[in-house]
N, CA, C and O atoms as a Maestro MAE file, in Angstrom:
{
 s_m_m2io_version
 :::
 2.0.0
}

f_m_ct {
 s_m_title
 :::
 protein
 m_atom[324] {
  # First column is atom index #
  i_m_mmod_type
  r_m_x_coord
  r_m_y_coord
  r_m_z_coord
  i_m_residue_number
  s_m_chain_name
  s_m_pdb_residue_name
  s_m_pdb_atom_name
  i_m_atomic_number
  :::
  1 25 -0.820 11.945 15.487 1 A "MET " " N  " 7
  2 3 -0.855 12.067 16.979 1 A "MET " " CA " 6
  3 2 0.543 11.796 17.474 1 A "MET " " C  " 6
  4 15 1.179 10.815 17.089 1 A "MET " " O  " 8
  5 25 1.005 12.665 18.319 2 A "SER " " N  " 7
  6 3 2.314 12.522 18.953 2 A "SER " " CA " 6
  7 2 2.132 12.102 20.421 2 A "SER " " C  " 6
  8 15 1.246 12.591 21.123 2 A "SER " " O  " 8
  9 25 2.999 11.184 20.856 3 A "ILE " " N  " 7
  10 3 2.897 10.673 22.219 3 A "ILE " " CA " 6
  11 2 4.119 11.064 23.001 3 A "ILE " " C  " 6
  12 15 5.236 10.984 22.491 3 A "ILE " " O  " 8
  13 25 3.925 11.491 24.248 4 A "VAL " " N  " 7
  14 3 4.989 11.793 25.200 4 A "VAL " " CA " 6
  15 2 5.044 10.625 26.179 4 A "VAL " " C  " 6
  16 15 4.031 10.233 26.760 4 A "VAL " " O  " 8
  17 25 6.245 10.078 26.351 5 A "TYR " " N  " 7
  18 3 6.449 8.973 27.285 5 A "TYR " " CA " 6
  19 2 7.190 9.510 28.513 5 A "TYR " " C  " 6
  20 15 8.219 10.174 28.391 5 A "TYR " " O  " 8
  21 25 6.646 9.209 29.700 6 A "SER " " N  " 7
  22 3 7.272 9.652 30.924 6 A "SER " " CA " 6
  23 2 7.432 8.495 31.868 6 A "SER " " C  " 6
  24 15 6.591 7.596 31.911 6 A "SER " " O  " 8
  25 25 8.533 8.511 32.644 7 A "ILE " " N  " 7
  26 3 8.642 7.596 33.760 7 A "ILE " " CA " 6
  27 2 8.295 8.447 34.997 7 A "ILE " " C  " 6
  28 15 8.904 9.479 35.279 7 A "ILE " " O  " 8
  29 25 7.298 7.955 35.700 8 A "VAL " " N  " 7
  30 3 6.762 8.653 36.886 8 A "VAL " " CA " 6
  31 2 7.155 7.822 38.101 8 A "VAL " " C  " 6
  32 15 6.953 6.608 38.119 8 A "VAL " " O  " 8
  33 25 7.713 8.473 39.114 9 A "ARG " " N  " 7
  34 3 8.192 7.812 40.325 9 A "ARG " " CA " 6
  35 2 7.315 8.193 41.502 9 A "ARG " " C  " 6
  36 15 7.076 9.374 41.754 9 A "ARG " " O  " 8
  37 25 6.836 7.187 42.221 10 A "TYR " " N  " 7
  38 3 6.013 7.377 43.392 10 A "TYR " " CA " 6
  39 2 6.725 6.773 44.609 10 A "TYR " " C  " 6
  40 15 7.188 5.635 44.534 10 A "TYR " " O  " 8
  41 25 6.823 7.495 45.716 11 A "PRO " " N  " 7
  42 3 7.312 6.847 46.932 11 A "PRO " " CA " 6
  43 2 6.383 5.666 47.300 11 A "PRO " " C  " 6
  44 15 5.165 5.757 47.141 11 A "PRO " " O  " 8
  45 25 6.958 4.587 47.781 12 A "LYS " " N  " 7
  46 3 6.124 3.440 48.156 12 A "LYS " " CA " 6
  47 2 4.993 3.888 49.078 12 A "LYS " " C  " 6
  48 15 5.191 4.711 49.972 12 A "LYS " " O  " 8
  49 25 3.830 3.345 48.850 13 A "ASP " " N  " 7
  50 3 2.636 3.611 49.648 13 A "ASP " " CA " 6
  51 2 2.173 5.067 49.593 13 A "ASP " " C  " 6
  52 15 1.550 5.558 50.535 13 A "ASP " " O  " 8
  53 25 2.471 5.744 48.512 14 A "ASP " " N  " 7
  54 3 2.023 7.115 48.309 14 A "ASP " " CA " 6
  55 2 1.303 7.245 46.972 14 A "ASP " " C  " 6
  56 15 1.695 6.610 45.992 14 A "ASP " " O  " 8
  57 25 0.252 8.066 46.924 15 A "ASP " " N  " 7
  58 3 -0.513 8.223 45.713 15 A "ASP " " CA " 6
  59 2 -0.058 9.418 44.855 15 A "ASP " " C  " 6
  60 15 -0.633 9.686 43.800 15 A "ASP " " O  " 8
  61 25 0.954 10.113 45.308 16 A "TYR " " N  " 7
  62 3 1.388 11.326 44.629 16 A "TYR " " CA " 6
  63 2 2.845 11.156 44.143 16 A "TYR " " C  " 6
  64 15 3.728 10.809 44.927 16 A "TYR " " O  " 8
  65 25 3.079 11.403 42.858 17 A "PRO " " N  " 7
  66 3 4.444 11.238 42.364 17 A "PRO " " CA " 6
  67 2 5.389 12.334 42.896 17 A "PRO " " C  " 6
  68 15 4.988 13.467 43.162 17 A "PRO " " O  " 8
  69 25 6.644 11.937 43.031 18 A "ASP " " N  " 7
  70 3 7.641 12.960 43.425 18 A "ASP " " CA " 6
  71 2 8.615 13.261 42.291 18 A "ASP " " C  " 6
  72 15 9.512 14.090 42.447 18 A "ASP " " O  " 8
  73 25 8.443 12.587 41.142 19 A "SER " " N  " 7
  74 3 9.346 12.802 40.020 19 A "SER " " CA " 6
  75 2 8.693 12.341 38.734 19 A "SER " " C  " 6
  76 15 8.039 11.299 38.686 19 A "SER " " O  " 8
  77 25 8.882 13.136 37.691 20 A "THR " " N  " 7
  78 3 8.433 12.743 36.361 20 A "THR " " CA " 6
  79 2 9.581 13.048 35.396 20 A "THR " " C  " 6
  80 15 10.092 14.168 35.379 20 A "THR " " O  " 8
  81 25 9.988 12.066 34.599 21 A "THR " " N  " 7
  82 3 11.070 12.232 33.645 21 A "THR " " CA " 6
  83 2 10.569 11.902 32.231 21 A "THR " " C  " 6
  84 15 10.051 10.817 31.968 21 A "THR " " O  " 8
  85 25 10.742 12.876 31.340 22 A "ASP " " N  " 7
  86 3 10.369 12.679 29.926 22 A "ASP " " CA " 6
  87 2 11.378 11.715 29.280 22 A "ASP " " C  " 6
  88 15 12.577 11.991 29.229 22 A "ASP " " O  " 8
  89 25 10.871 10.602 28.799 23 A "VAL " " N  " 7
  90 3 11.742 9.620 28.134 23 A "VAL " " CA " 6
  91 2 11.265 9.362 26.693 23 A "VAL " " C  " 6
  92 15 11.466 8.281 26.140 23 A "VAL " " O  " 8
  93 25 10.639 10.370 26.114 24 A "THR " " N  " 7
  94 3 10.108 10.281 24.746 24 A "THR " " CA " 6
  95 2 11.213 9.978 23.743 24 A "THR " " C  " 6
  96 15 10.991 9.262 22.766 24 A "THR " " O  " 8
  97 25 12.397 10.518 23.982 25 A "ALA " " N  " 7
  98 3 13.519 10.344 23.024 25 A "ALA " " CA " 6
  99 2 13.869 8.859 22.789 25 A "ALA " " C  " 6
  100 15 14.423 8.501 21.749 25 A "ALA " " O  " 8
  101 25 13.534 7.999 23.778 26 A "VAL " " N  " 7
  102 3 13.827 6.600 23.629 26 A "VAL " " CA " 6
  103 2 12.994 5.994 22.480 26 A "VAL " " C  " 6
  104 15 13.448 5.082 21.788 26 A "VAL " " O  " 8
  105 25 11.806 6.502 22.296 27 A "GLY " " N  " 7
  106 3 10.948 6.065 21.203 27 A "GLY " " CA " 6
  107 2 9.934 5.032 21.659 27 A "GLY " " C  " 6
  108 15 10.214 4.176 22.499 27 A "GLY " " O  " 8
  109 25 8.781 5.136 21.095 28 A "GLY " " N  " 7
  110 3 7.654 4.242 21.457 28 A "GLY " " CA " 6
  111 2 7.948 2.775 21.172 28 A "GLY " " C  " 6
  112 15 7.526 1.902 21.931 28 A "GLY " " O  " 8
  113 25 8.673 2.489 20.077 29 A "GLN " " N  " 7
  114 3 8.939 1.104 19.721 29 A "GLN " " CA " 6
  115 2 9.782 0.426 20.806 29 A "GLN " " C  " 6
  116 15 9.533 -0.733 21.137 29 A "GLN " " O  " 8
  117 25 10.762 1.119 21.358 30 A "ALA " " N  " 7
  118 3 11.580 0.515 22.430 30 A "ALA " " CA " 6
  119 2 10.733 0.232 23.649 30 A "ALA " " C  " 6
  120 15 10.917 -0.803 24.289 30 A "ALA " " O  " 8
  121 25 9.799 1.123 23.998 31 A "TRP " " N  " 7
  122 3 8.940 0.869 25.154 31 A "TRP " " CA " 6
  123 2 7.989 -0.284 24.862 31 A "TRP " " C  " 6
  124 15 7.736 -1.119 25.731 31 A "TRP " " O  " 8
  125 25 7.473 -0.332 23.665 32 A "ALA " " N  " 7
  126 3 6.557 -1.417 23.288 32 A "ALA " " CA " 6
  127 2 7.262 -2.759 23.403 32 A "ALA " " C  " 6
  128 15 6.695 -3.718 23.927 32 A "ALA " " O  " 8
  129 25 8.500 -2.831 22.913 33 A "GLU " " N  " 7
  130 3 9.273 -4.075 23.010 33 A "GLU " " CA " 6
  131 2 9.542 -4.459 24.472 33 A "GLU " " C  " 6
  132 15 9.391 -5.620 24.855 33 A "GLU " " O  " 8
  133 25 9.944 -3.468 25.283 34 A "LEU " " N  " 7
  134 3 10.222 -3.756 26.668 34 A "LEU " " CA " 6
  135 2 9.007 -4.282 27.398 34 A "LEU " " C  " 6
  136 15 9.124 -5.182 28.229 34 A "LEU " " O  " 8
  137 25 7.823 -3.726 27.096 35 A "LEU " " N  " 7
  138 3 6.598 -4.083 27.802 35 A "LEU " " CA " 6
  139 2 5.827 -5.174 27.048 35 A "LEU " " C  " 6
  140 15 4.719 -5.533 27.447 35 A "LEU " " O  " 8
  141 25 6.395 -5.693 25.979 36 A "THR " " N  " 7
  142 3 5.764 -6.719 25.148 36 A "THR " " CA " 6
  143 2 4.316 -6.389 24.828 36 A "THR " " C  " 6
  144 15 3.411 -7.207 24.995 36 A "THR " " O  " 8
  145 25 4.133 -5.167 24.364 37 A "THR " " N  " 7
  146 3 2.835 -4.633 23.960 37 A "THR " " CA " 6
  147 2 2.946 -4.014 22.585 37 A "THR " " C  " 6
  148 15 3.863 -3.226 22.351 37 A "THR " " O  " 8
  149 25 2.063 -4.332 21.675 38 A "PRO " " N  " 7
  150 3 2.135 -3.686 20.363 38 A "PRO " " CA " 6
  151 2 2.126 -2.157 20.494 38 A "PRO " " C  " 6
  152 15 1.379 -1.609 21.304 38 A "PRO " " O  " 8
  153 25 2.942 -1.481 19.711 39 A "LEU " " N  " 7
  154 3 3.071 -0.024 19.776 39 A "LEU " " CA " 6
  155 2 1.724 0.660 19.684 39 A "LEU " " C  " 6
  156 15 1.465 1.602 20.433 39 A "LEU " " O  " 8
  157 25 0.866 0.216 18.793 40 A "GLU " " N  " 7
  158 3 -0.417 0.870 18.620 40 A "GLU " " CA " 6
  159 2 -1.353 0.692 19.811 40 A "GLU " " C  " 6
  160 15 -2.371 1.376 19.905 40 A "GLU " " O  " 8
  161 25 -1.016 -0.221 20.719 41 A "GLN " " N  " 7
  162 3 -1.838 -0.435 21.919 41 A "GLN " " CA " 6
  163 2 -1.164 0.109 23.165 41 A "GLN " " C  " 6
  164 15 -1.689 -0.056 24.266 41 A "GLN " " O  " 8
  165 25 -0.026 0.747 23.020 42 A "LEU " " N  " 7
  166 3 0.704 1.292 24.157 42 A "LEU " " CA " 6
  167 2 0.097 2.619 24.598 42 A "LEU " " C  " 6
  168 15 0.582 3.694 24.246 42 A "LEU " " O  " 8
  169 25 -0.987 2.513 25.386 43 A "ALA " " N  " 7
  170 3 -1.746 3.720 25.747 43 A "ALA " " CA " 6
  171 2 -2.190 3.697 27.194 43 A "ALA " " C  " 6
  172 15 -3.033 4.506 27.583 43 A "ALA " " O  " 8
  173 25 -1.663 2.814 27.991 44 A "ASP " " N  " 7
  174 3 -2.075 2.636 29.382 44 A "ASP " " CA " 6
  175 2 -0.922 3.093 30.272 44 A "ASP " " C  " 6
  176 15 0.105 3.553 29.773 44 A "ASP " " O  " 8
  177 25 -1.086 2.968 31.558 45 A "VAL " " N  " 7
  178 3 -0.002 3.194 32.533 45 A "VAL " " CA " 6
  179 2 0.572 1.854 32.862 45 A "VAL " " C  " 6
  180 15 -0.170 0.934 33.208 45 A "VAL " " O  " 8
  181 25 1.874 1.709 32.767 46 A "TYR " " N  " 7
  182 3 2.551 0.416 32.925 46 A "TYR " " CA " 6
  183 2 3.501 0.457 34.106 46 A "TYR " " C  " 6
  184 15 4.374 1.323 34.153 46 A "TYR " " O  " 8
  185 25 3.360 -0.456 35.068 47 A "PRO " " N  " 7
  186 3 4.328 -0.555 36.147 47 A "PRO " " CA " 6
  187 2 5.678 -1.074 35.608 47 A "PRO " " C  " 6
  188 15 5.733 -1.984 34.780 47 A "PRO " " O  " 8
  189 25 6.737 -0.469 36.104 48 A "LEU " " N  " 7
  190 3 8.066 -0.935 35.751 48 A "LEU " " CA " 6
  191 2 8.595 -1.733 36.939 48 A "LEU " " C  " 6
  192 15 8.614 -1.250 38.071 48 A "LEU " " O  " 8
  193 25 9.015 -2.942 36.665 49 A "THR " " N  " 7
  194 3 9.403 -3.902 37.722 49 A "THR " " CA " 6
  195 2 10.904 -4.246 37.633 49 A "THR " " C  " 6
  196 15 11.620 -3.725 36.778 49 A "THR " " O  " 8
  197 25 11.345 -5.101 38.501 50 A "GLN " " N  " 7
  198 3 12.724 -5.595 38.495 50 A "GLN " " CA " 6
  199 2 13.035 -6.203 37.131 50 A "GLN " " C  " 6
  200 15 14.157 -6.083 36.639 50 A "GLN " " O  " 8
  201 25 12.068 -6.842 36.532 51 A "GLU " " N  " 7
  202 3 12.232 -7.464 35.185 51 A "GLU " " CA " 6
  203 2 12.630 -6.407 34.150 51 A "GLU " " C  " 6
  204 15 13.348 -6.713 33.198 51 A "GLU " " O  " 8
  205 25 12.167 -5.166 34.333 52 A "HIS " " N  " 7
  206 3 12.441 -4.084 33.369 52 A "HIS " " CA " 6
  207 2 13.645 -3.233 33.721 52 A "HIS " " C  " 6
  208 15 14.141 -2.477 32.886 52 A "HIS " " O  " 8
  209 25 14.124 -3.352 34.967 53 A "ALA " " N  " 7
  210 3 15.071 -2.385 35.520 53 A "ALA " " CA " 6
  211 2 16.341 -2.213 34.702 53 A "ALA " " C  " 6
  212 15 16.738 -1.080 34.430 53 A "ALA " " O  " 8
  213 25 16.987 -3.293 34.304 54 A "GLU " " N  " 7
  214 3 18.249 -3.178 33.589 54 A "GLU " " CA " 6
  215 2 18.025 -2.537 32.199 54 A "GLU " " C  " 6
  216 15 18.814 -1.691 31.778 54 A "GLU " " O  " 8
  217 25 17.007 -2.918 31.526 55 A "ARG " " N  " 7
  218 3 16.762 -2.327 30.167 55 A "ARG " " CA " 6
  219 2 16.370 -0.847 30.305 55 A "ARG " " C  " 6
  220 15 16.772 -0.033 29.474 55 A "ARG " " O  " 8
  221 25 15.608 -0.491 31.318 56 A "VAL " " N  " 7
  222 3 15.297 0.950 31.543 56 A "VAL " " CA " 6
  223 2 16.593 1.720 31.735 56 A "VAL " " C  " 6
  224 15 16.769 2.795 31.161 56 A "VAL " " O  " 8
  225 25 17.507 1.176 32.542 57 A "ARG " " N  " 7
  226 3 18.801 1.844 32.788 57 A "ARG " " CA " 6
  227 2 19.571 1.983 31.480 57 A "ARG " " C  " 6
  228 15 20.150 3.039 31.227 57 A "ARG " " O  " 8
  229 25 19.594 0.936 30.633 58 A "GLN " " N  " 7
  230 3 20.280 1.003 29.384 58 A "GLN " " CA " 6
  231 2 19.677 2.055 28.435 58 A "GLN " " C  " 6
  232 15 20.401 2.778 27.751 58 A "GLN " " O  " 8
  233 25 18.370 2.121 28.412 59 A "LEU " " N  " 7
  234 3 17.684 3.042 27.496 59 A "LEU " " CA " 6
  235 2 17.745 4.498 27.967 59 A "LEU " " C  " 6
  236 15 17.828 5.406 27.139 59 A "LEU " " O  " 8
  237 25 17.706 4.733 29.272 60 A "THR " " N  " 7
  238 3 17.514 6.080 29.790 60 A "THR " " CA " 6
  239 2 18.603 6.570 30.743 60 A "THR " " C  " 6
  240 15 18.721 7.772 30.982 60 A "THR " " O  " 8
  241 25 19.388 5.659 31.283 61 A "GLY " " N  " 7
  242 3 20.350 6.043 32.313 61 A "GLY " " CA " 6
  243 2 19.727 6.148 33.707 61 A "GLY " " C  " 6
  244 15 20.419 6.493 34.666 61 A "GLY " " O  " 8
  245 25 18.459 5.860 33.827 62 A "ILE " " N  " 7
  246 3 17.717 5.907 35.111 62 A "ILE " " CA " 6
  247 2 17.845 4.580 35.817 62 A "ILE " " C  " 6
  248 15 17.469 3.542 35.271 62 A "ILE " " O  " 8
  249 25 18.376 4.605 37.034 63 A "THR " " N  " 7
  250 3 18.424 3.389 37.847 63 A "THR " " CA " 6
  251 2 17.196 3.352 38.726 63 A "THR " " C  " 6
  252 15 16.954 4.281 39.496 63 A "THR " " O  " 8
  253 25 16.416 2.290 38.622 64 A "LEU " " N  " 7
  254 3 15.183 2.155 39.391 64 A "LEU " " CA " 6
  255 2 15.510 1.666 40.810 64 A "LEU " " C  " 6
  256 15 16.094 0.596 40.983 64 A "LEU " " O  " 8
  257 25 15.136 2.443 41.804 65 A "ASP " " N  " 7
  258 3 15.296 2.093 43.206 65 A "ASP " " CA " 6
  259 2 13.953 1.487 43.644 65 A "ASP " " C  " 6
  260 15 13.112 2.169 44.229 65 A "ASP " " O  " 8
  261 25 13.777 0.213 43.351 66 A "LEU " " N  " 7
  262 3 12.471 -0.435 43.551 66 A "LEU " " CA " 6
  263 2 12.168 -0.770 45.007 66 A "LEU " " C  " 6
  264 15 11.044 -1.156 45.326 66 A "LEU " " O  " 8
  265 25 13.136 -0.631 45.884 67 A "GLU " " N  " 7
  266 3 12.868 -0.831 47.288 67 A "GLU " " CA " 6
  267 2 12.212 0.413 47.925 67 A "GLU " " C  " 6
  268 15 11.489 0.310 48.916 67 A "GLU " " O  " 8
  269 25 12.479 1.569 47.339 68 A "THR " " N  " 7
  270 3 11.957 2.838 47.887 68 A "THR " " CA " 6
  271 2 10.802 3.402 47.096 68 A "THR " " C  " 6
  272 15 9.941 4.085 47.651 68 A "THR " " O  " 8
  273 25 10.773 3.120 45.783 69 A "TYR " " N  " 7
  274 3 9.810 3.755 44.894 69 A "TYR " " CA " 6
  275 2 9.120 2.765 43.997 69 A "TYR " " C  " 6
  276 15 9.645 1.681 43.740 69 A "TYR " " O  " 8
  277 25 7.933 3.127 43.510 70 A "ASP " " N  " 7
  278 3 7.272 2.447 42.431 70 A "ASP " " CA " 6
  279 2 7.413 3.361 41.198 70 A "ASP " " C  " 6
  280 15 7.336 4.587 41.279 70 A "ASP " " O  " 8
  281 25 7.622 2.697 40.066 71 A "TYR " " N  " 7
  282 3 7.839 3.438 38.795 71 A "TYR " " CA " 6
  283 2 6.808 2.968 37.770 71 A "TYR " " C  " 6
  284 15 6.418 1.801 37.722 71 A "TYR " " O  " 8
  285 25 6.389 3.939 36.950 72 A "PHE " " N  " 7
  286 3 5.421 3.634 35.912 72 A "PHE " " CA " 6
  287 2 5.800 4.357 34.625 72 A "PHE " " C  " 6
  288 15 6.263 5.498 34.657 72 A "PHE " " O  " 8
  289 25 5.602 3.692 33.501 73 A "LEU " " N  " 7
  290 3 5.701 4.348 32.206 73 A "LEU " " CA " 6
  291 2 4.319 4.870 31.886 73 A "LEU " " C  " 6
  292 15 3.348 4.113 31.887 73 A "LEU " " O  " 8
  293 25 4.223 6.166 31.610 74 A "GLU " " N  " 7
  294 3 2.939 6.777 31.355 74 A "GLU " " CA " 6
  295 2 2.958 7.472 29.983 74 A "GLU " " C  " 6
  296 15 3.470 8.586 29.870 74 A "GLU " " O  " 8
  297 25 2.413 6.835 28.948 75 A "PRO " " N  " 7
  298 3 2.284 7.471 27.673 75 A "PRO " " CA " 6
  299 2 1.064 8.414 27.640 75 A "PRO " " C  " 6
  300 15 -0.002 8.060 28.142 75 A "PRO " " O  " 8
  301 25 1.220 9.598 27.058 76 A "GLU " " N  " 7
  302 3 0.133 10.555 26.951 76 A "GLU " " CA " 6
  303 2 0.237 11.296 25.626 76 A "GLU " " C  " 6
  304 15 1.330 11.467 25.085 76 A "GLU " " O  " 8
  305 25 -0.901 11.732 25.109 77 A "GLU " " N  " 7
  306 3 -0.880 12.572 23.933 77 A "GLU " " CA " 6
  307 2 -0.131 13.834 24.248 77 A "GLU " " C  " 6
  308 15 -0.254 14.379 25.345 77 A "GLU " " O  " 8
  309 25 0.654 14.311 23.288 78 A "ASP " " N  " 7
  310 3 1.390 15.560 23.465 78 A "ASP " " CA " 6
  311 2 0.409 16.699 23.535 78 A "ASP " " C  " 6
  312 15 -0.300 16.958 22.563 78 A "ASP " " O  " 8
  313 25 0.342 17.406 24.682 79 A "PRO " " N  " 7
  314 3 -0.640 18.499 24.837 79 A "PRO " " CA " 6
  315 2 -0.277 19.728 24.003 79 A "PRO " " C  " 6
  316 15 -1.126 20.596 23.803 79 A "PRO " " O  " 8
  317 25 0.954 19.823 23.513 80 A "SER " " N  " 7
  318 3 1.322 21.015 22.761 80 A "SER " " CA " 6
  319 2 0.916 20.955 21.295 80 A "SER " " C  " 6
  320 15 1.122 21.910 20.547 80 A "SER " " O  " 8
  321 25 0.334 19.820 20.885 81 A "LEU " " N  " 7
  322 3 -0.077 19.686 19.478 81 A "LEU " " CA " 6
  323 2 -1.546 19.881 19.316 81 A "LEU " " C  " 6
  324 15 -2.059 19.802 18.200 81 A "LEU " " O  " 8
  :::
 }
 m_bond[323] {
  # First column is bond index #
  i_m_from
  i_m_to
  i_m_order
  :::
  1 1 2 1
  2 2 3 1
  3 3 4 2
  4 3 5 1
  5 5 6 1
  6 6 7 1
  7 7 8 2
  8 7 9 1
  9 9 10 1
  10 10 11 1
  11 11 12 2
  12 11 13 1
  13 13 14 1
  14 14 15 1
  15 15 16 2
  16 15 17 1
  17 17 18 1
  18 18 19 1
  19 19 20 2
  20 19 21 1
  21 21 22 1
  22 22 23 1
  23 23 24 2
  24 23 25 1
  25 25 26 1
  26 26 27 1
  27 27 28 2
  28 27 29 1
  29 29 30 1
  30 30 31 1
  31 31 32 2
  32 31 33 1
  33 33 34 1
  34 34 35 1
  35 35 36 2
  36 35 37 1
  37 37 38 1
  38 38 39 1
  39 39 40 2
  40 39 41 1
  41 41 42 1
  42 42 43 1
  43 43 44 2
  44 43 45 1
  45 45 46 1
  46 46 47 1
  47 47 48 2
  48 47 49 1
  49 49 50 1
  50 50 51 1
  51 51 52 2
  52 51 53 1
  53 53 54 1
  54 54 55 1
  55 55 56 2
  56 55 57 1
  57 57 58 1
  58 58 59 1
  59 59 60 2
  60 59 61 1
  61 61 62 1
  62 62 63 1
  63 63 64 2
  64 63 65 1
  65 65 66 1
  66 66 67 1
  67 67 68 2
  68 67 69 1
  69 69 70 1
  70 70 71 1
  71 71 72 2
  72 71 73 1
  73 73 74 1
  74 74 75 1
  75 75 76 2
  76 75 77 1
  77 77 78 1
  78 78 79 1
  79 79 80 2
  80 79 81 1
  81 81 82 1
  82 82 83 1
  83 83 84 2
  84 83 85 1
  85 85 86 1
  86 86 87 1
  87 87 88 2
  88 87 89 1
  89 89 90 1
  90 90 91 1
  91 91 92 2
  92 91 93 1
  93 93 94 1
  94 94 95 1
  95 95 96 2
  96 95 97 1
  97 97 98 1
  98 98 99 1
  99 99 100 2
  100 99 101 1
  101 101 102 1
  102 102 103 1
  103 103 104 2
  104 103 105 1
  105 105 106 1
  106 106 107 1
  107 107 108 2
  108 107 109 1
  109 109 110 1
  110 110 111 1
  111 111 112 2
  112 111 113 1
  113 113 114 1
  114 114 115 1
  115 115 116 2
  116 115 117 1
  117 117 118 1
  118 118 119 1
  119 119 120 2
  120 119 121 1
  121 121 122 1
  122 122 123 1
  123 123 124 2
  124 123 125 1
  125 125 126 1
  126 126 127 1
  127 127 128 2
  128 127 129 1
  129 129 130 1
  130 130 131 1
  131 131 132 2
  132 131 133 1
  133 133 134 1
  134 134 135 1
  135 135 136 2
  136 135 137 1
  137 137 138 1
  138 138 139 1
  139 139 140 2
  140 139 141 1
  141 141 142 1
  142 142 143 1
  143 143 144 2
  144 143 145 1
  145 145 146 1
  146 146 147 1
  147 147 148 2
  148 147 149 1
  149 149 150 1
  150 150 151 1
  151 151 152 2
  152 151 153 1
  153 153 154 1
  154 154 155 1
  155 155 156 2
  156 155 157 1
  157 157 158 1
  158 158 159 1
  159 159 160 2
  160 159 161 1
  161 161 162 1
  162 162 163 1
  163 163 164 2
  164 163 165 1
  165 165 166 1
  166 166 167 1
  167 167 168 2
  168 167 169 1
  169 169 170 1
  170 170 171 1
  171 171 172 2
  172 171 173 1
  173 173 174 1
  174 174 175 1
  175 175 176 2
  176 175 177 1
  177 177 178 1
  178 178 179 1
  179 179 180 2
  180 179 181 1
  181 181 182 1
  182 182 183 1
  183 183 184 2
  184 183 185 1
  185 185 186 1
  186 186 187 1
  187 187 188 2
  188 187 189 1
  189 189 190 1
  190 190 191 1
  191 191 192 2
  192 191 193 1
  193 193 194 1
  194 194 195 1
  195 195 196 2
  196 195 197 1
  197 197 198 1
  198 198 199 1
  199 199 200 2
  200 199 201 1
  201 201 202 1
  202 202 203 1
  203 203 204 2
  204 203 205 1
  205 205 206 1
  206 206 207 1
  207 207 208 2
  208 207 209 1
  209 209 210 1
  210 210 211 1
  211 211 212 2
  212 211 213 1
  213 213 214 1
  214 214 215 1
  215 215 216 2
  216 215 217 1
  217 217 218 1
  218 218 219 1
  219 219 220 2
  220 219 221 1
  221 221 222 1
  222 222 223 1
  223 223 224 2
  224 223 225 1
  225 225 226 1
  226 226 227 1
  227 227 228 2
  228 227 229 1
  229 229 230 1
  230 230 231 1
  231 231 232 2
  232 231 233 1
  233 233 234 1
  234 234 235 1
  235 235 236 2
  236 235 237 1
  237 237 238 1
  238 238 239 1
  239 239 240 2
  240 239 241 1
  241 241 242 1
  242 242 243 1
  243 243 244 2
  244 243 245 1
  245 245 246 1
  246 246 247 1
  247 247 248 2
  248 247 249 1
  249 249 250 1
  250 250 251 1
  251 251 252 2
  252 251 253 1
  253 253 254 1
  254 254 255 1
  255 255 256 2
  256 255 257 1
  257 257 258 1
  258 258 259 1
  259 259 260 2
  260 259 261 1
  261 261 262 1
  262 262 263 1
  263 263 264 2
  264 263 265 1
  265 265 266 1
  266 266 267 1
  267 267 268 2
  268 267 269 1
  269 269 270 1
  270 270 271 1
  271 271 272 2
  272 271 273 1
  273 273 274 1
  274 274 275 1
  275 275 276 2
  276 275 277 1
  277 277 278 1
  278 278 279 1
  279 279 280 2
  280 279 281 1
  281 281 282 1
  282 282 283 1
  283 283 284 2
  284 283 285 1
  285 285 286 1
  286 286 287 1
  287 287 288 2
  288 287 289 1
  289 289 290 1
  290 290 291 1
  291 291 292 2
  292 291 293 1
  293 293 294 1
  294 294 295 1
  295 295 296 2
  296 295 297 1
  297 297 298 1
  298 298 299 1
  299 299 300 2
  300 299 301 1
  301 301 302 1
  302 302 303 1
  303 303 304 2
  304 303 305 1
  305 305 306 1
  306 306 307 1
  307 307 308 2
  308 307 309 1
  309 309 310 1
  310 310 311 1
  311 311 312 2
  312 311 313 1
  313 313 314 1
  314 314 315 1
  315 315 316 2
  316 315 317 1
  317 317 318 1
  318 318 319 1
  319 319 320 2
  320 319 321 1
  321 321 322 1
  322 322 323 1
  323 323 324 2
  :::
 }
}
């Protein structure tokens, strides 16, 4: 089973995302370590907070604007397989 990892950005107080970025290249193990979740259990939607912001920037180059947006890491099965 192959997993695609995406960072999804939602404007504050909105239920619809305005941006999705594929961050699969970072690797599941790096996300598991960042979120302190065993890799085999990394299957939920995870909010990214100020606590995660610097490491997310280091891993992806994405700067989280947490005053304007909410960010989530969303792992999903790769639909192309």
